NUTORZA-321801 format. One record per residue (C-alpha): x, y, z. Coordinates in Angstrom, 3 decimals. Each point is the difference from the previous one (the first is absolute). Last residue first. Example, Ala and Ser with C-alpha at 12.3 -4.5 7.8 and 13.67 -1.06 7.14 Angstrom:
# NUTORZA-321801
<drengu><X>13.670</X><Y>-1.060</Y><Z>7.140</Z></drengu>
<drengu><X>-1.370</X><Y>-3.440</Y><Z>0.660</Z></drengu>
# end
This chain:
# NUTORZA-321801
<drengu><X>14.149</X><Y>-14.265</Y><Z>20.727</Z></drengu>
<drengu><X>-1.512</X><Y>2.801</Y><Z>-1.547</Z></drengu>
<drengu><X>-3.987</X><Y>-0.396</Y><Z>-0.594</Z></drengu>
<drengu><X>-1.630</X><Y>-1.439</Y><Z>-3.144</Z></drengu>
<drengu><X>-1.278</X><Y>0.586</Y><Z>-3.427</Z></drengu>
<drengu><X>0.271</X><Y>-1.296</Y><Z>-3.634</Z></drengu>
<drengu><X>-3.384</X><Y>1.088</Y><Z>-2.036</Z></drengu>
<drengu><X>-1.701</X><Y>-1.066</Y><Z>-3.167</Z></drengu>
<drengu><X>-0.926</X><Y>-3.750</Y><Z>0.203</Z></drengu>
<drengu><X>-3.389</X><Y>0.237</Y><Z>-1.952</Z></drengu>
<drengu><X>-3.131</X><Y>-0.558</Y><Z>1.906</Z></drengu>
<drengu><X>-1.999</X><Y>2.880</Y><Z>-1.295</Z></drengu>
<drengu><X>0.066</X><Y>2.015</Y><Z>2.976</Z></drengu>
<drengu><X>3.978</X><Y>-0.310</Y><Z>-0.132</Z></drengu>
<drengu><X>1.967</X><Y>-2.747</Y><Z>1.432</Z></drengu>
<drengu><X>2.994</X><Y>-0.220</Y><Z>2.545</Z></drengu>
<drengu><X>3.537</X><Y>-1.541</Y><Z>-0.450</Z></drengu>
<drengu><X>1.825</X><Y>-0.076</Y><Z>3.208</Z></drengu>
<drengu><X>2.734</X><Y>1.558</Y><Z>1.824</Z></drengu>
<drengu><X>1.476</X><Y>-0.620</Y><Z>3.366</Z></drengu>
<drengu><X>2.639</X><Y>2.750</Y><Z>-0.832</Z></drengu>
<drengu><X>3.781</X><Y>0.579</Y><Z>-0.295</Z></drengu>
<drengu><X>1.600</X><Y>-3.016</Y><Z>-1.593</Z></drengu>
<drengu><X>-3.335</X><Y>-0.866</Y><Z>-1.538</Z></drengu>
<drengu><X>-0.378</X><Y>2.764</Y><Z>-2.195</Z></drengu>
<drengu><X>1.286</X><Y>-1.604</Y><Z>-3.067</Z></drengu>
<drengu><X>-2.275</X><Y>-2.979</Y><Z>0.910</Z></drengu>
<drengu><X>-3.205</X><Y>2.021</Y><Z>0.382</Z></drengu>
<drengu><X>0.807</X><Y>1.755</Y><Z>-3.408</Z></drengu>
<drengu><X>0.292</X><Y>-3.773</Y><Z>-1.696</Z></drengu>
<drengu><X>-3.430</X><Y>-0.828</Y><Z>1.561</Z></drengu>
<drengu><X>-1.471</X><Y>3.484</Y><Z>-0.860</Z></drengu>
<drengu><X>0.956</X><Y>-0.230</Y><Z>-3.647</Z></drengu>
<drengu><X>-2.776</X><Y>-2.080</Y><Z>-1.406</Z></drengu>
<drengu><X>-2.028</X><Y>2.948</Y><Z>-1.283</Z></drengu>
<drengu><X>1.874</X><Y>3.204</Y><Z>0.242</Z></drengu>
<drengu><X>0.933</X><Y>1.256</Y><Z>3.318</Z></drengu>
<drengu><X>-0.973</X><Y>2.513</Y><Z>2.644</Z></drengu>
<drengu><X>2.206</X><Y>0.535</Y><Z>2.989</Z></drengu>
<drengu><X>-0.794</X><Y>-0.017</Y><Z>3.774</Z></drengu>
<drengu><X>2.607</X><Y>0.687</Y><Z>2.994</Z></drengu>
<drengu><X>-0.415</X><Y>-0.058</Y><Z>3.461</Z></drengu>
<drengu><X>2.187</X><Y>1.108</Y><Z>2.926</Z></drengu>
<drengu><X>0.559</X><Y>-2.693</Y><Z>2.861</Z></drengu>
<drengu><X>3.343</X><Y>1.672</Y><Z>0.529</Z></drengu>
<drengu><X>0.774</X><Y>2.957</Y><Z>-2.203</Z></drengu>
<drengu><X>0.363</X><Y>-0.072</Y><Z>-3.795</Z></drengu>
<drengu><X>3.430</X><Y>1.091</Y><Z>-1.159</Z></drengu>
<drengu><X>0.925</X><Y>-3.696</Y><Z>-1.154</Z></drengu>
<drengu><X>-3.064</X><Y>0.071</Y><Z>-1.936</Z></drengu>
<drengu><X>1.168</X><Y>2.892</Y><Z>-2.284</Z></drengu>
<drengu><X>3.129</X><Y>-0.870</Y><Z>-1.818</Z></drengu>
<drengu><X>0.165</X><Y>-3.725</Y><Z>-0.322</Z></drengu>
<drengu><X>-3.754</X><Y>-1.061</Y><Z>-0.136</Z></drengu>
<drengu><X>-1.224</X><Y>3.261</Y><Z>-1.441</Z></drengu>
<drengu><X>2.666</X><Y>-0.334</Y><Z>-2.769</Z></drengu>
<drengu><X>-0.805</X><Y>-3.695</Y><Z>-0.727</Z></drengu>
<drengu><X>-3.825</X><Y>0.933</Y><Z>-0.292</Z></drengu>
<drengu><X>0.869</X><Y>2.811</Y><Z>-2.367</Z></drengu>
<drengu><X>1.940</X><Y>-2.156</Y><Z>-2.311</Z></drengu>
<drengu><X>-2.469</X><Y>-2.963</Y><Z>0.137</Z></drengu>
<drengu><X>-1.817</X><Y>0.221</Y><Z>-3.559</Z></drengu>
<drengu><X>2.713</X><Y>-2.624</Y><Z>-1.484</Z></drengu>
<drengu><X>1.317</X><Y>2.298</Y><Z>-2.638</Z></drengu>
<drengu><X>-0.571</X><Y>3.275</Y><Z>1.919</Z></drengu>
<drengu><X>-3.005</X><Y>1.075</Y><Z>2.105</Z></drengu>
<drengu><X>-1.227</X><Y>2.117</Y><Z>-2.899</Z></drengu>
<drengu><X>-3.343</X><Y>1.535</Y><Z>0.752</Z></drengu>
<drengu><X>0.110</X><Y>3.599</Y><Z>1.368</Z></drengu>
<drengu><X>3.200</X><Y>0.577</Y><Z>-2.022</Z></drengu>
<drengu><X>-2.116</X><Y>-1.121</Y><Z>-3.223</Z></drengu>
<drengu><X>-2.331</X><Y>2.862</Y><Z>0.593</Z></drengu>
<drengu><X>-3.514</X><Y>-0.498</Y><Z>-0.430</Z></drengu>
<drengu><X>-1.486</X><Y>0.210</Y><Z>-3.555</Z></drengu>
<drengu><X>0.759</X><Y>-3.676</Y><Z>-0.779</Z></drengu>
<drengu><X>-2.117</X><Y>-0.842</Y><Z>2.854</Z></drengu>
<drengu><X>-2.930</X><Y>1.092</Y><Z>-2.114</Z></drengu>
<drengu><X>1.055</X><Y>-2.266</Y><Z>-2.893</Z></drengu>
<drengu><X>0.104</X><Y>-3.209</Y><Z>1.905</Z></drengu>
<drengu><X>3.620</X><Y>-1.202</Y><Z>0.886</Z></drengu>
<drengu><X>1.964</X><Y>-1.622</Y><Z>-2.723</Z></drengu>
<drengu><X>2.699</X><Y>2.544</Y><Z>0.002</Z></drengu>
<drengu><X>0.657</X><Y>-0.293</Y><Z>3.733</Z></drengu>
<drengu><X>0.618</X><Y>-3.572</Y><Z>-0.113</Z></drengu>
<drengu><X>3.738</X><Y>0.083</Y><Z>-0.732</Z></drengu>
<drengu><X>0.662</X><Y>2.282</Y><Z>2.938</Z></drengu>
<drengu><X>-1.775</X><Y>-2.219</Y><Z>2.381</Z></drengu>
<drengu><X>-2.767</X><Y>1.943</Y><Z>1.772</Z></drengu>
<drengu><X>0.904</X><Y>0.618</Y><Z>3.566</Z></drengu>
<drengu><X>0.189</X><Y>3.650</Y><Z>0.643</Z></drengu>
<drengu><X>-0.696</X><Y>0.923</Y><Z>3.670</Z></drengu>
<drengu><X>-3.148</X><Y>-0.004</Y><Z>2.094</Z></drengu>
<drengu><X>1.923</X><Y>0.851</Y><Z>3.146</Z></drengu>
<drengu><X>-0.605</X><Y>0.057</Y><Z>3.840</Z></drengu>
<drengu><X>2.413</X><Y>0.111</Y><Z>2.988</Z></drengu>
<drengu><X>-1.074</X><Y>0.553</Y><Z>3.380</Z></drengu>
<drengu><X>1.865</X><Y>0.789</Y><Z>3.238</Z></drengu>
<drengu><X>2.619</X><Y>1.994</Y><Z>-1.903</Z></drengu>
<drengu><X>3.292</X><Y>1.333</Y><Z>1.211</Z></drengu>
<drengu><X>-0.031</X><Y>3.814</Y><Z>0.185</Z></drengu>
<drengu><X>1.979</X><Y>1.535</Y><Z>-3.068</Z></drengu>
<drengu><X>3.332</X><Y>1.375</Y><Z>0.394</Z></drengu>
<drengu><X>1.374</X><Y>-1.576</Y><Z>-3.410</Z></drengu>
<drengu><X>-1.874</X><Y>-0.832</Y><Z>-3.092</Z></drengu>
<drengu><X>-1.170</X><Y>-3.776</Y><Z>-0.116</Z></drengu>
<drengu><X>0.972</X><Y>-2.347</Y><Z>-2.545</Z></drengu>
<drengu><X>1.399</X><Y>0.086</Y><Z>-3.545</Z></drengu>
<drengu><X>-2.820</X><Y>-1.683</Y><Z>-1.578</Z></drengu>
<drengu><X>-2.638</X><Y>2.227</Y><Z>1.697</Z></drengu>
<drengu><X>1.393</X><Y>2.909</Y><Z>-2.163</Z></drengu>
<drengu><X>-0.729</X><Y>3.157</Y><Z>1.907</Z></drengu>
<drengu><X>-2.277</X><Y>3.193</Y><Z>-0.242</Z></drengu>
<drengu><X>-1.455</X><Y>0.319</Y><Z>3.422</Z></drengu>
<drengu><X>-3.409</X><Y>1.018</Y><Z>1.098</Z></drengu>
<drengu><X>-1.111</X><Y>0.233</Y><Z>3.650</Z></drengu>
<drengu><X>-3.509</X><Y>-0.557</Y><Z>1.037</Z></drengu>
<drengu><X>-0.713</X><Y>1.020</Y><Z>3.662</Z></drengu>
<drengu><X>-1.347</X><Y>3.473</Y><Z>-0.835</Z></drengu>
<drengu><X>-2.458</X><Y>-1.298</Y><Z>-2.306</Z></drengu>
<drengu><X>-1.195</X><Y>2.635</Y><Z>-2.296</Z></drengu>
<drengu><X>-2.533</X><Y>-2.358</Y><Z>-2.313</Z></drengu>
<drengu><X>0.518</X><Y>2.425</Y><Z>-3.149</Z></drengu>
<drengu><X>3.741</X><Y>0.548</Y><Z>0.713</Z></drengu>
<drengu><X>0.722</X><Y>-3.914</Y><Z>0.417</Z></drengu>
<drengu><X>-1.604</X><Y>-0.512</Y><Z>-3.366</Z></drengu>
<drengu><X>1.617</X><Y>2.465</Y><Z>-1.842</Z></drengu>
<drengu><X>3.518</X><Y>-1.054</Y><Z>1.803</Z></drengu>
<drengu><X>-0.769</X><Y>-3.513</Y><Z>-1.093</Z></drengu>
<drengu><X>-1.118</X><Y>0.894</Y><Z>-3.866</Z></drengu>
<drengu><X>3.106</X><Y>1.843</Y><Z>-0.200</Z></drengu>
<drengu><X>2.105</X><Y>-2.738</Y><Z>1.460</Z></drengu>
<drengu><X>-1.462</X><Y>-2.310</Y><Z>-2.804</Z></drengu>
<drengu><X>1.134</X><Y>2.120</Y><Z>-2.731</Z></drengu>
<drengu><X>3.544</X><Y>0.253</Y><Z>1.734</Z></drengu>
<drengu><X>0.817</X><Y>-3.465</Y><Z>0.658</Z></drengu>
<drengu><X>1.466</X><Y>-0.840</Y><Z>3.162</Z></drengu>
<drengu><X>-3.025</X><Y>-0.467</Y><Z>2.656</Z></drengu>
<drengu><X>0.454</X><Y>-0.507</Y><Z>3.812</Z></drengu>
<drengu><X>-2.964</X><Y>0.825</Y><Z>2.388</Z></drengu>
<drengu><X>0.792</X><Y>0.310</Y><Z>3.602</Z></drengu>
<drengu><X>-2.679</X><Y>-0.197</Y><Z>2.421</Z></drengu>
<drengu><X>-0.084</X><Y>1.354</Y><Z>3.635</Z></drengu>
<drengu><X>-2.936</X><Y>-1.774</Y><Z>1.761</Z></drengu>
<drengu><X>-2.512</X><Y>1.545</Y><Z>2.505</Z></drengu>
<drengu><X>-2.120</X><Y>1.378</Y><Z>-2.669</Z></drengu>
<drengu><X>-0.984</X><Y>-3.568</Y><Z>-1.158</Z></drengu>
<drengu><X>-2.489</X><Y>-0.114</Y><Z>-2.525</Z></drengu>
<drengu><X>1.246</X><Y>3.116</Y><Z>-1.976</Z></drengu>
<drengu><X>3.640</X><Y>-1.086</Y><Z>0.289</Z></drengu>
<drengu><X>-1.069</X><Y>-3.559</Y><Z>-0.925</Z></drengu>
<drengu><X>-2.003</X><Y>1.350</Y><Z>-3.061</Z></drengu>
<drengu><X>3.284</X><Y>2.262</Y><Z>-0.791</Z></drengu>
<drengu><X>2.306</X><Y>-3.113</Y><Z>0.041</Z></drengu>
<drengu><X>-2.311</X><Y>-2.201</Y><Z>-2.171</Z></drengu>
<drengu><X>-1.243</X><Y>2.343</Y><Z>-2.552</Z></drengu>
<drengu><X>3.196</X><Y>1.926</Y><Z>-0.282</Z></drengu>
<drengu><X>-0.558</X><Y>0.349</Y><Z>-3.676</Z></drengu>
<drengu><X>3.411</X><Y>-2.012</Y><Z>-0.474</Z></drengu>
<drengu><X>1.061</X><Y>-1.037</Y><Z>3.372</Z></drengu>
<drengu><X>3.052</X><Y>-2.281</Y><Z>-0.903</Z></drengu>
<drengu><X>0.694</X><Y>-0.970</Y><Z>3.707</Z></drengu>
<drengu><X>-2.577</X><Y>1.276</Y><Z>2.566</Z></drengu>
<drengu><X>1.813</X><Y>0.309</Y><Z>3.354</Z></drengu>
<drengu><X>-1.998</X><Y>0.346</Y><Z>3.136</Z></drengu>
<drengu><X>1.114</X><Y>1.033</Y><Z>3.449</Z></drengu>
<drengu><X>-2.402</X><Y>-0.143</Y><Z>2.957</Z></drengu>
<drengu><X>-0.806</X><Y>-3.543</Y><Z>0.238</Z></drengu>
<drengu><X>-1.127</X><Y>-0.775</Y><Z>3.511</Z></drengu>
<drengu><X>-2.255</X><Y>-2.725</Y><Z>-0.414</Z></drengu>
<drengu><X>-3.529</X><Y>-0.938</Y><Z>-0.939</Z></drengu>
<drengu><X>-1.136</X><Y>2.887</Y><Z>-1.849</Z></drengu>
<drengu><X>3.299</X><Y>0.468</Y><Z>-2.081</Z></drengu>
<drengu><X>-0.511</X><Y>-3.570</Y><Z>-1.086</Z></drengu>
<drengu><X>-3.602</X><Y>0.389</Y><Z>-1.191</Z></drengu>
<drengu><X>1.235</X><Y>3.141</Y><Z>-2.042</Z></drengu>
<drengu><X>2.575</X><Y>-2.335</Y><Z>-1.822</Z></drengu>
<drengu><X>-2.472</X><Y>-2.539</Y><Z>-0.938</Z></drengu>
<drengu><X>-2.420</X><Y>2.775</Y><Z>-1.039</Z></drengu>
<drengu><X>2.555</X><Y>1.294</Y><Z>-2.217</Z></drengu>
<drengu><X>0.768</X><Y>-3.397</Y><Z>-1.399</Z></drengu>
<drengu><X>-3.620</X><Y>-0.466</Y><Z>-0.915</Z></drengu>
<drengu><X>-0.270</X><Y>3.399</Y><Z>-1.465</Z></drengu>
<drengu><X>2.761</X><Y>-1.400</Y><Z>-2.072</Z></drengu>
<drengu><X>-2.296</X><Y>-2.624</Y><Z>-1.672</Z></drengu>
<drengu><X>-2.404</X><Y>2.890</Y><Z>-1.282</Z></drengu>
<drengu><X>2.825</X><Y>1.445</Y><Z>-2.391</Z></drengu>
<drengu><X>1.829</X><Y>3.306</Y><Z>0.154</Z></drengu>
<drengu><X>0.947</X><Y>1.269</Y><Z>-3.498</Z></drengu>
<drengu><X>3.858</X><Y>0.007</Y><Z>-0.213</Z></drengu>
<drengu><X>1.529</X><Y>3.246</Y><Z>-0.794</Z></drengu>
<drengu><X>1.674</X><Y>1.827</Y><Z>-3.086</Z></drengu>
<drengu><X>-3.264</X><Y>0.551</Y><Z>-1.828</Z></drengu>
<drengu><X>-2.840</X><Y>1.153</Y><Z>2.262</Z></drengu>
<drengu><X>-1.349</X><Y>-0.366</Y><Z>3.355</Z></drengu>
<drengu><X>-1.027</X><Y>2.441</Y><Z>2.764</Z></drengu>
<drengu><X>-1.353</X><Y>-1.949</Y><Z>2.841</Z></drengu>
<drengu><X>-3.738</X><Y>0.244</Y><Z>1.641</Z></drengu>
<drengu><X>-0.315</X><Y>-1.246</Y><Z>3.284</Z></drengu>
<drengu><X>-2.039</X><Y>-2.838</Y><Z>1.786</Z></drengu>
<drengu><X>2.331</X><Y>-2.708</Y><Z>-0.303</Z></drengu>
<drengu><X>1.083</X><Y>0.783</Y><Z>-3.720</Z></drengu>
<drengu><X>-2.176</X><Y>2.315</Y><Z>-2.316</Z></drengu>
<drengu><X>1.453</X><Y>0.856</Y><Z>-3.258</Z></drengu>
<drengu><X>1.086</X><Y>3.084</Y><Z>-1.616</Z></drengu>
<drengu><X>0.661</X><Y>1.567</Y><Z>-3.485</Z></drengu>
<drengu><X>-3.159</X><Y>-1.617</Y><Z>-1.439</Z></drengu>
<drengu><X>1.969</X><Y>-0.449</Y><Z>-3.399</Z></drengu>
<drengu><X>2.785</X><Y>-1.830</Y><Z>1.957</Z></drengu>
<drengu><X>-2.466</X><Y>-2.019</Y><Z>2.015</Z></drengu>
<drengu><X>-1.790</X><Y>-1.141</Y><Z>-2.771</Z></drengu>
<drengu><X>3.012</X><Y>-1.540</Y><Z>-1.490</Z></drengu>
<drengu><X>1.090</X><Y>1.086</Y><Z>-3.400</Z></drengu>
<drengu><X>-0.893</X><Y>-3.083</Y><Z>-2.351</Z></drengu>
<drengu><X>-0.651</X><Y>1.719</Y><Z>-3.195</Z></drengu>
<drengu><X>-3.842</X><Y>-0.310</Y><Z>0.802</Z></drengu>
<drengu><X>0.687</X><Y>1.855</Y><Z>3.208</Z></drengu>
<drengu><X>1.667</X><Y>2.865</Y><Z>-2.060</Z></drengu>
<drengu><X>-3.026</X><Y>0.018</Y><Z>-2.443</Z></drengu>
<drengu><X>-2.603</X><Y>0.212</Y><Z>2.749</Z></drengu>
<drengu><X>1.880</X><Y>3.017</Y><Z>1.633</Z></drengu>
<drengu><X>-0.378</X><Y>1.622</Y><Z>-3.621</Z></drengu>
<drengu><X>-3.693</X><Y>-1.166</Y><Z>-0.337</Z></drengu>
<drengu><X>-0.761</X><Y>2.071</Y><Z>3.411</Z></drengu>
<drengu><X>1.791</X><Y>3.153</Y><Z>-1.163</Z></drengu>
<drengu><X>-2.395</X><Y>-0.516</Y><Z>-3.300</Z></drengu>
<drengu><X>-3.317</X><Y>-0.484</Y><Z>2.218</Z></drengu>
<drengu><X>1.198</X><Y>2.860</Y><Z>2.306</Z></drengu>
<drengu><X>0.431</X><Y>2.558</Y><Z>-2.909</Z></drengu>
<drengu><X>-3.251</X><Y>-1.431</Y><Z>-1.727</Z></drengu>
<drengu><X>-2.395</X><Y>1.022</Y><Z>3.039</Z></drengu>
<drengu><X>-1.175</X><Y>-3.182</Y><Z>2.086</Z></drengu>
<drengu><X>-3.568</X><Y>-0.191</Y><Z>0.335</Z></drengu>
<drengu><X>-1.710</X><Y>-0.954</Y><Z>3.398</Z></drengu>
<drengu><X>-1.449</X><Y>-3.439</Y><Z>0.325</Z></drengu>
<drengu><X>2.320</X><Y>-1.251</Y><Z>2.570</Z></drengu>
<drengu><X>-0.574</X><Y>3.177</Y><Z>2.304</Z></drengu>
<drengu><X>-0.898</X><Y>-2.098</Y><Z>3.014</Z></drengu>
<drengu><X>2.169</X><Y>-3.052</Y><Z>-0.368</Z></drengu>
<drengu><X>2.962</X><Y>1.983</Y><Z>-1.531</Z></drengu>
<drengu><X>-0.189</X><Y>2.417</Y><Z>2.890</Z></drengu>
<drengu><X>0.153</X><Y>-2.798</Y><Z>2.644</Z></drengu>
<drengu><X>3.136</X><Y>-1.421</Y><Z>-2.001</Z></drengu>
<drengu><X>1.847</X><Y>3.202</Y><Z>0.403</Z></drengu>
<drengu><X>0.478</X><Y>2.782</Y><Z>-2.667</Z></drengu>
<drengu><X>2.589</X><Y>1.737</Y><Z>-1.766</Z></drengu>
<drengu><X>-1.302</X><Y>-0.421</Y><Z>-3.391</Z></drengu>
<drengu><X>3.297</X><Y>-1.674</Y><Z>-1.197</Z></drengu>
<drengu><X>0.794</X><Y>-1.908</Y><Z>3.236</Z></drengu>
<drengu><X>-3.657</X><Y>-1.452</Y><Z>0.305</Z></drengu>
<drengu><X>0.329</X><Y>-0.934</Y><Z>-3.754</Z></drengu>
<drengu><X>3.254</X><Y>-1.696</Y><Z>0.286</Z></drengu>
<drengu><X>-1.319</X><Y>-1.636</Y><Z>3.291</Z></drengu>
<drengu><X>-3.024</X><Y>-1.372</Y><Z>-2.186</Z></drengu>
<drengu><X>2.022</X><Y>-1.212</Y><Z>-2.946</Z></drengu>
<drengu><X>2.543</X><Y>-1.943</Y><Z>2.351</Z></drengu>
<drengu><X>-3.009</X><Y>-1.831</Y><Z>2.085</Z></drengu>
<drengu><X>-1.701</X><Y>-0.960</Y><Z>-3.207</Z></drengu>
<drengu><X>3.055</X><Y>-1.292</Y><Z>-2.022</Z></drengu>
<drengu><X>0.961</X><Y>-1.970</Y><Z>3.187</Z></drengu>
<drengu><X>2.938</X><Y>-1.628</Y><Z>-2.245</Z></drengu>
<drengu><X>0.790</X><Y>2.023</Y><Z>-3.410</Z></drengu>
<drengu><X>-0.026</X><Y>-2.116</Y><Z>-3.069</Z></drengu>
<drengu><X>-0.511</X><Y>2.869</Y><Z>-2.494</Z></drengu>
<drengu><X>-3.738</X><Y>-0.958</Y><Z>-0.701</Z></drengu>
<drengu><X>-0.478</X><Y>0.042</Y><Z>3.796</Z></drengu>
<drengu><X>1.492</X><Y>3.552</Y><Z>0.144</Z></drengu>
<drengu><X>-2.396</X><Y>1.403</Y><Z>-2.628</Z></drengu>
<drengu><X>-3.122</X><Y>-2.005</Y><Z>1.518</Z></drengu>
<drengu><X>1.039</X><Y>1.800</Y><Z>3.576</Z></drengu>
<drengu><X>0.340</X><Y>3.329</Y><Z>-1.697</Z></drengu>
<drengu><X>-3.304</X><Y>-0.246</Y><Z>-1.741</Z></drengu>
<drengu><X>-1.993</X><Y>-1.081</Y><Z>3.252</Z></drengu>
<drengu><X>1.741</X><Y>2.703</Y><Z>1.942</Z></drengu>
<drengu><X>-0.878</X><Y>2.726</Y><Z>-2.795</Z></drengu>
<drengu><X>-3.531</X><Y>-1.201</Y><Z>0.331</Z></drengu>
<drengu><X>-0.195</X><Y>0.237</Y><Z>3.863</Z></drengu>
<drengu><X>1.372</X><Y>3.465</Y><Z>-0.072</Z></drengu>
<drengu><X>-2.394</X><Y>0.828</Y><Z>-2.807</Z></drengu>
<drengu><X>0.828</X><Y>0.512</Y><Z>-3.600</Z></drengu>
<drengu><X>-0.144</X><Y>3.395</Y><Z>-2.107</Z></drengu>
<drengu><X>-2.695</X><Y>0.169</Y><Z>-2.523</Z></drengu>
# end
């Protein structure tokens, strides 16, 4: 007899839990919804309906991928961030919840001031810059990303959101700003910040993400130094800059930014020092 939706979800959660997957219940249900092409409401109303063998087999294949450590977001092919669905997959960093706080901080600054030109450095999926462009149509947002795989996702997400004020630029942030762009009123970045020697020891799911989105150099600060030396001098008077950092880094990053910014560390919603931000001196 074929299993029901609810029964398959229970079996899937048990399977993932036995293989050490955190949030096994959530992941198993999300994979089942994805496999069956239904939403949470449909799951609740049709939970006792049987699932045919072909779908059950396809579901098991997704569970196997997740049990092997592949991130849930990669398997689903998209992830929600700040009210929009962003395409994700191998080659691009998965948007994190704490980065929504960085995005909200920048949108708040735009709402309070005259910030009209925004630079999003190391844009990846575009989750920060595209979210700002969507929330603040009066701005012109320039999103900088170097690597081909990530830039592919950036283009895909920009096309899906169809924002006329979002401008994509394939460029190396470490080399500085390309010529002939308007000076920024606001700079935001979630750059690579993991020490190169620590990448191999990260949790297995992170190992599926591109090292290029994680590797912050020997000490983890190579991108912050580049931002301080090559990008902050471009910031207009009374402009604003904000970056995401690894745990314990915001104090050092604030000091790196001090020649140009009244920078200060800020905590995330979990009380962890996570950001460095401030206005142009």
